[in-house]
Every structure is written in structure tokens, then in C-alpha cells.
N, C-alpha and C positions, 0 to 999 in steps of 0.2 A: 215715372211710371214705377210703381211696387208690382213685381210678377211673382204670384206664387207658385211652385213646382210640387205636384204631389204623385206618388203611385198610387194607382186605382185597383186594390185587389180584385179578388175573386173567391170564388165556393165550391164546394162540394156538399151537397145533401148525404148523408152516412146513413141509409135508410131514408123512405119517404112512404108515408101513410098517408092516403087520401079518404079521410073519413066521413064526410057528406057534403052537400050541394046546400049553399045557403040561400037564403032570400034574396041575397043582395047581388048575386051572380057568383061570387068568389065561394071556394071549397074550404070547410076545416081540414086540416095537415095537422101531422106530426112527423117531426124530423129532426135530424142532428144537422146542423150549419157547422162547417169547419170550416176555418177561413186559410186560405191559400197564399204562399209565397209567389203568387204570378200575377202579373198586372198592366195594364195600361199606362203610360205617362200622361198627365195633364199639368196644363200651367194657365193660372188664368190671371186676369187685372180686372180693373175697374176703367179700365182704356178703350170704351166703345160708346157708341149711342145707343142705347136700347141693350139687343141681344146679337153678338157674333160669335161664331164657329168657324175656327179653320182645321179642316180635317179632311182626309180621303174616302170618307165614307161618301156613298151616294146613296141617302137615306133622304126622307122628306123632312123637313126642320119638325113638323107636328109630329111626326112618329120619332124622333129622336129624345130618350129619356135624360140626356143632359138639358133640351130646351123644356121637356114636360116639368123637369124640378126647377129650373128657372124660374117658370110660368106659374108653378105652383106655390112657390116660396113668395112670388112676386105678389101673387092673391092675398096670401096668408098676411102680410105684413100690410099692404092695401097701397103700393108705392111699386113704380115701374123704375127699375133698378139696372144700372149699366154694367152688362157682364161680356169679357172678352174670352173665350176659351179655346185653346190650342191642344187639341187630341191626338194623340198618337197610338193608333189603336193597334196594339200585339196580341190582344187576345180573340178567339174564334168568336162571330157572333151567332145567337140565336142557337148556343151551346149546352145551355143549362148549368152554368157555371156563375150567373148573374153579373157577367163583366161590365153589360150595360147600365144595372140598376146600383152598382156600385159607382160608376161614372156620374151619373144622377146625384146619390147621397153626397159624394167629393163635391159636387155642385150647389148643394144646399149647406154644406158647412161652411164653404169659403163664404158665399153671400150673408151667413149669420155671423162670420168672424169678421170680415172686409167692412160691413156696414154697421158693425157694431151692435145689432141685435142682441147675442147673448143669449138667444131663446134656449131653455132647457132641452137636454135629446128627448126627454120623454113628450115633450110637445111637438119635437120636429116630427118623433115616430106617428103622434095623432094624425095629423095632417098627410104626412108623405104617405103611411099606407094606402089612402086615395087614389094615389099614382101609380101604385103597383105593390104587390103582396111581400117583396123582397125588400122592399125600403128601410123597416124598421130592423131588421138583421143588419142591411148592409149600412145602415146608420150607428150600429153597436159592434158588428165586427167579432173577432175572434171563435170562442166555441161555444155554442148555445144549442140546447132545447126547444125548437119551435115549435108553439101551436097555434090555435085559431087559424086565422090567415096566414099566420106568420109573423104576428105581432107581439104573441106571448112570448117572451125570452126567458129563458132559465140558464144562466151561468152553467157548464159543465168541466168537469176535467178530468183529463190523461196526458199522458204523453204523447209528443205531438209524431206519429209514424210517417216513414217516407211514403209519398202518395207518387201516382203514375197516370198520366193520362192521356186518353187517346181519343184525337178527335178526328172524326173520319173526311170531315170537311164540305159537309152540305147542314144545312140549318133545319130545325125542328120546329114547327107552330107549336107553341104552348097553349093557346087557344084549340088550335084543331085535337090535339092530345087530352086537354079536359073535356071538349065536348064529344069525345068518342071512349071517353074513359068508363070501364064498368066498375061500379063501386064494389068492393067486398065486404063481407060481413067478420072473417075474421080480422084481428090484427095485429099487429107488427110489436113485437116486444122490445122497447127500445130499452129497457134495464137490462135485457141480456146483452143488446149492442154495447151498451155503454160499459157494463160489466167485461165484456172479450175485449172492447178496447184497454181499458184501466190493466187488463191483467197480459195485456199484448196477444192474445190467443187467436192466431189467424183462423183455427181451426172453427171454433167456436162462433167467430164472428162470420164467417160464412154460413153457418148453419144458420143464424138469425137476419142476416143482413137481406134487405129485400126493398124493391121501390114497386108501388102498384103501377106507375105509368109503364113500366118496362114489358108488360104484355101487349100493349098496344103497339108501339113502338117498334119492338122487336120482329110483331109480325109484316111490318114494311119494311123492315132495315134488317134482312136475317144476318147481316154481317156483323151485326152489333154484339146477338148472343155468341156468335163465335171468337168474338174478341175478348167478351166477359169469361167463356169459358178455357179462353187462351191463357188469359192473366190468371185464374186461379191455377192451372197447370206450372204455373212459374211459380206457385208458392206465396200469391198474394190472395187477401179479400178483395172482391169486386162486384161492381153495380152501376149502374147506370145514374148520373148525377141529373138532380131535377126533369124536366121533360126531355133531355139529351138534346143532342146524341152522344155527348160525352160520357166515356167509360173509365170509370177512374179505377185505381188497385192500390191497395193498402200493404204496403210490407214494413217489417221489423229488422228483416236478414236484407245489409245493403248488397252483396255479392247476387242475391236473388233478383233485387230490384234491378240493379244494372244488367243482368242477364236479360231481362222482361224488357228494359228499354232499348237494349242492342235487337234485339227481335223485332219489335214494332215502329222502330225507327227504320229498319230498313226496308218497311213495307207502307208507311204513313207518313205524309209528311206533318201533320200537328201531332205529335209528341211532345210530353210535359213531363218536367220534373218538378211537381208543385209543394214540395214539404218542404222545411225548415231544415237545410243541409249544414248551416255554419257547425 
């Protein structure tokens, strides 16, 4: 029995503009997706009868994005496939960093390889976006400007910053946030965000960086605004990722990063360094 081990990554949204609601229930957005070196551990094999998952997660199979990805792939190819998954969940859930969607994306990629379908990524993206709007990016990874519902991806280039993440230890419902979101007429300038990233200009990045979902989420969870403000005082550029509640800080000075890390580590359990530090 051959076992495939993978690291299932995560992401932050460097800016998130929710532009309009669509007739299909999704929202048109614009955001820079940035892959993090933070991951869950997954093992795959075909040694199963149907679908089997081994995990400490206490969620219904039908709500699990790994199962949804498996079912979506089986429906797409018209076959009932055997899949055994072992998940070591290291990332926080419901955190706005797409940990669950990356789990699902890795499931699709494994099934595609293991059963020799070799379906091209564009085709995988086309069917997987019906499972969840983050699937196109999670099947792609890297650094991308995402538009539409998240399926229109344009690679962007800038040096990887240091990234610090603070997760307060509770989940936020993406569905609830979207349902209560007040759409703004003003747009976020992603050209300026990208320019600030390319120039490693923290001040300019803080000036342009915004997540439209913060207004609603911060009203419910006031400590998030305090975390963001403190991150800026430590010399980072800061915002909420996705629908939250994770707050990230971008740094280019390692000493400032470590000062902030020590401060937050003394106060919160879920504090992560998520950049590339090799």
C-alpha cells in the first residue's frame, strides 16, 4: 500500500475588497492571496472501501471540505473512488486562512494523480469553485491577485515578507459575515498595495491596506481591532485575513517581528510565524 504525505498550506488576504453580490449567491471580490509556510499534515492512500478519514476533528462528514472535495471529484469523473485520508490538523479552524479549503484542494490533486486522470488545473478549478470560492486559489497557490469570486487569478511578484499571525482562539462564520456585510462604493487600490509590497514600504502598505469585512467582525470582537493596532505599533502592516478572526502583521525587519512575536505569544495561544524564514 503506497501512502502519499503532503503539507496542506494556508494563506492570508493582503487586502480584501467585497465589490458586489451575484445572482448565484456568491460575491465578487478582489484580493491578493499570499501562501503561507504554515500547514496541516495529510496522508493519502487508496486503501479503503469508499471514503474514510482518520482525524481528531469533531465535524460531520458532509461538512468536511475534504469529503466535499472527494465527492465533487467523484461526481465529476463519474466514478466512486476509494480514498483513505489521515489528517493532522495543526492550523486553527474557521480562521480566515483557508486551511480547510487547502485540505480539500490537496484531496483533489491526490485523486487526480493516484487514479491517473491527469485532469488539467484549469478544469479542476472550473468544477471545484462550485464547492467553495477559495478552491481555485488553493489549487494554484503562490501569490496571486484574485478576482471574480476568487477564480480569476493573476500571478503577482514581490519579495516574501515576514508574516506574524494572531488567532484569538474562536471561529467566525464566513456565511454570517457575508450576510451582514454592508457593501461600500469606494474601492481598495490594489495597485498601491502591490507597489508598497514591492518597495517593502510598511507605511504605504498600512495606508492602503484594508479588509471590507473588518467593520462587521470588529464590532462583534473588539479585541481584534486592538490586536491590529498593536501590530502596527510594533512596526508591521496589519489587517484581518478573510472573514477572520485571524489578524496578520507584515514585517521586513526581523527584530521588530520578533519583538511583536514575543509580546503576542505571552498573551495568546495561537501565534504563528507564517513567512519563509530559510
